[in-house]
C-alpha positions in Angstrom: 3.2 4.1 -16.5 3.5 1.2 -14.2 5.2 1.5 -10.8 8.1 -0.8 -12.1 8.6 1.5 -15.1 8.5 4.5 -12.8 11.2 3.0 -10.5 13.4 2.3 -13.5 13.0 5.8 -14.9 13.7 7.4 -11.5 16.8 5.2 -11.0 18.2 6.2 -14.3 17.4 9.9 -13.5 19.2 9.4 -10.1 22.2 8.0 -11.9 22.4 10.9 -14.3 22.1 13.4 -11.4 24.6 11.4 -9.3 22.2 11.0 -6.4 23.8 7.9 -4.9 21.3 7.4 -2.1 18.3 7.5 -4.3 19.9 5.3 -6.9 21.0 2.7 -4.3 17.6 2.7 -2.6 15.6 2.3 -5.8 18.1 -0.3 -7.0 17.6 -2.3 -3.8 13.8 -2.0 -4.2 13.9 -3.2 -7.8 16.1 -6.1 -6.8 13.6 -7.1 -4.2 10.8 -6.9 -6.7 12.8 -9.0 -9.3 13.5 -11.6 -6.6 9.9 -12.0 -5.7 9.0 -12.3 -9.4 11.8 -14.9 -9.9 10.8 -16.9 -6.8 7.1 -17.0 -7.6 7.6 -17.1 -11.4 5.1 -14.3 -12.0 5.1 -10.7 -13.2 4.0 -8.3 -10.3 1.4 -5.7 -11.0 1.3 -2.4 -9.1 -0.4 -3.9 -6.1 2.3 -6.6 -5.9 5.0 -3.9 -6.2 3.4 -1.9 -3.4 3.5 -5.0 -1.2 7.2 -5.5 -1.8 7.9 -1.8 -1.2 5.9 -2.0 2.0 8.0 -4.9 3.2 11.2 -3.0 2.3 9.9 0.0 4.3 9.0 -2.2 7.3 12.4 -3.9 7.4 14.1 -0.5 7.5 11.8 0.8 10.2 12.5 -2.4 12.2 16.2 -1.8 11.9 16.2 1.7 13.2 15.8 0.9 16.9 18.8 -1.6 16.6 21.0 1.1 15.2 19.8 3.6 17.8 20.8 1.2 20.6 24.1 0.7 18.8 24.6 4.4 18.9 24.8 4.7 15.1 22.9 8.0 14.2 24.5 8.0 10.8 22.9 4.7 9.9 19.6 5.8 11.4 19.6 8.9 9.3 20.4 6.8 6.2 17.5 4.4 6.8 15.1 7.3 7.4 16.2 8.9 4.1 15.6 5.5 2.4 12.2 5.2 3.9 11.3 8.7 2.7 12.4 7.8 -0.9 10.4 4.5 -0.8 7.3 6.3 0.6 7.2 8.4 -2.6 6.0 5.3 -4.5 3.4 4.2 -1.9 -0.2 5.2 -2.1 -1.4 8.1 0.1 -1.6 6.9 3.7 -5.0 6.7 5.4 -5.8 8.9 8.3 -6.8 7.4 11.6 -10.4 8.5 11.0 -10.5 6.7 7.6 -9.0 3.6 9.2 -11.6 3.7 12.0 -14.4 3.9 9.4 -13.0 0.9 7.5 -12.7 -1.0 10.7 -16.3 -0.3 11.6 -17.4 -1.4 8.1 -15.4 -4.7 8.4 -16.7 -5.4 11.9 -20.3 -4.9 10.7 -19.6 -7.0 7.6 -18.4 -10.1 9.6 -20.7 -9.3 12.6 -17.7 -9.4 15.0 -18.6 -9.6 18.6 -15.4 -10.2 20.6 -11.6 -10.3 20.4 -11.9 -13.9 19.1 -13.2 -12.4 15.8 -10.0 -10.3 15.0 -8.9 -12.8 12.4 -12.1 -12.5 10.4 -12.1 -8.7 10.7 -8.4 -8.5 9.6 -9.1 -10.9 6.7 -11.7 -8.5 5.3 -9.9 -5.3 6.2 -6.3 -5.9 5.0 -7.1 -6.0 1.2 -8.9 -2.6 1.7 -5.9 -0.9 3.3 -3.1 -2.6 1.4 -0.1 -0.4 1.4 -2.0 2.5 2.9 -1.6 1.8 6.6 0.6 -0.2 8.9 -1.0 -3.6 9.6 0.3 -3.7 13.2 -1.3 -0.4 14.0 -4.6 -1.5 12.3 -4.5 -4.7 14.3 -4.2 -2.8 17.6 -7.1 -0.5 16.6 -9.3 -3.5 15.8 -8.3 -5.2 19.1 -9.2 -2.1 21.0 -12.5 -1.8 19.2 -13.5 -5.4 19.9 -12.6 -5.4 23.7 
């Protein structure tokens, strides 16, 4: 079963069980997926769906500090619950040791010597970690390794 089919099935299940938060979250994710498909005029495979879900998670994580500054703990809690729901559809996250190993492999592959080579390392590394690690964190780790 593809990830899009799983999302549809889970949304229908949430509707039957009257789980409004889950239904709304999955519905918004499906809408984002459909929008990308419509804009690019393609059918997304599971990797494409994972990319869209990762963007949805990132946008929610980015909004949390704003709501915290606005003293809105109710909205922070809602966003955290939505992130938890969306994470159920993401691949298992890599540990820092696994990320370090992948970084070492990528640095060796492109023969990176300094911070100037970050772009080349990230170009090789990002397809390998797609959806399984936060790109900003990986970038910081690469930068630290090359300094």
